[in-house]
N, C-alpha and C positions, 0 to 999 in steps of 0.2 A: 713605236713596237706596240705598245701594251693593244694599242687601236685595232694594228693590224689582223692582231693572235683573232679580238677579240669579234672582232668580221670575219673572220676565217671560221671560227666555233660557232657563232652565231647563221652562216650558210650552211653549216657542218648539218645544224641543230634543224634547221628548215628542211635541207636535202632527207635527213632521218626523218621528220614529222608525214613530209609529203610522204616517202616512203609507204613510212607504214599504212598513211591512212589510204595507202592506192593498195596494200594487203589487206585491211581487214574489208575494204569496201569487193574485193572478190573473196574473200574467205565467205563474208557474209552472203555473197551471191551463188556461190557452189553450196552451201546450206540451201539456200533455196529452194535450189534444182532436185536434191537429193530429197530433203524435207519430204517430199511423198510417196517417194519409194522407202523410206525408212520406214516411214508410217504402215506399210502395206505390205511391210515382213515383215512388222509389231503382228499385225492384225493375222496374218496366215500363221504364225508363230501359234498367236493366243487360239485360234480354231486349233490347229492338228497337237495340242493340248487338252483341245474344250474333245475334242473328238477321242483321246485316249485314255478319258474317267465315261464321257459320252457316249457309246462308238457307235450307237444306233440311229446316232442324233446326222440330219444332214442340213440344220443350221441355227444357229445359237441368238437370245435376248439376251440382252439386259432389262430384269426384271425386280421389281421391291416388293415385297409383303409388309405391310409396315413401315418400321426404320429398317430394315435388314436387305440387304441384294444379295441378287443372288443370277446365275445365267438359268438359261430354261433351254434345254432342249425340243427339237420338233423334227421329226419326219418325213418325208417328199408329201406326207400327204397335210403338212400344218396341225399334226396333232402332235400335245406334250406328251415327248418319252422321257423325261426325264428333269434332276436339276444339276447344277454345278455351283457349292457353293466353294469360296476362296476363303481363307482364312488364314492369319498370324495368326501363331500360339506363343504366348512368350511362358519360358519353362529358365530352370534358372541355368540352364546352361546356355541361353539366348533364346531369340528365334526362330520359328518354323514354319516355311509356307505350306502350303499345301492348299489339292485339287483336291474335291472328293465329290462322284458324281453319283447317282441316287435313282433308281426310273422308279414309276410314278406307285409303284408299292412298297418304297421307303427299302428297293434291296440296291446293295450298291455295287458299281457297276465297275467302279474305278477309280486307282486313290490315287494323286501323284504327290512326293512331297516337291515345290521347285527352289528352296533356301532352305536350307540350316542353318543357324549361327556359329552350332559348333564343330562345323568342318571336317565330319567324318563323311570322307567319298563313300560313299557304299554304292552308289550310282551302277556300278558294273559289277555287283557285289550278286550272286544267285542268292545268297540267304538276305540279302533286302526283298529281291523278288517277289522269295519264295515266304517270307512275311507279310507282307503286302496279297499276295495270293490266298490263299487262306481266310480271307474277309471277302473275295469278292465271290456274287451271288449270294451273299447272305443278307437275311432282313435283319433292320434293328435287335429287335427281340431275340433274335438267335442270337448272341453276341455275348460275348465273355470279354469283357474287359478288367477285371478283374486284374489284380496288383499276381495272384497265382493262378488263374482262372485254364482252368483246362484245355482253349484251341488257343494259348496263349505260350507263347514262345520264344523267348529274347532270340536276337540276330547271334550269333555266337560271337563272344570277343566284341558285344555292342551293350552290354547292359543299360548305360546309360543313353544311349541314344534311343534305345526300345522302349524305355519309359515315356520318353519324351515322347515319340510315335503312338504311343497309346494314348497319350494325353491330349494329343493333336487329332486324332481320331475317338474320340467322346470327342471333345469341344466340338467340329464336324458334325456329328451325330445331333448333338444337343442342339446345333445350326440349325438343322438340316426341319426338324422338330418344332420351332419354335417355327418360321418359316410356315408352316405345316400344319399350326396350328393359329398364322397369325390367317390363313389363306379362306379358309373353313368358315 
């Protein structure tokens, strides 16, 4: 009696193992088929983000200056129009991932917060947009990123995240200045 149960259990286990192997094979083939589409979509998304922070660029190229990485933006005539730095800035609230675009004269063209650990969703809030708009067009030496600077007002109701964003902007400016110093 026990041997019949053992044989039935073994047969069921083999069927299940075979079914799992077939399923794994099908899933892996499906992944291989859609992987190029996923990569293409990621590339397209990155290019859209890059165009938001460096709007006058037709194409982009990853570059390094010393040990620092950045994305160079070029116009249709292959003239470099600016740089983008992508940084992860650690704050006591968590990490902030930022894209920061500047032209060749270090004029800020775009700022995009990609991710912020403190999870305050200000993406749809016009106050966040206004907060970053005040920096667009400014050169580095025109920035006043001090705690109580005249040109900085916090996002209403988001004092902590405003300070974190200012810290991220300071780091982005420092990164671009380091790249510029290395390039010269």
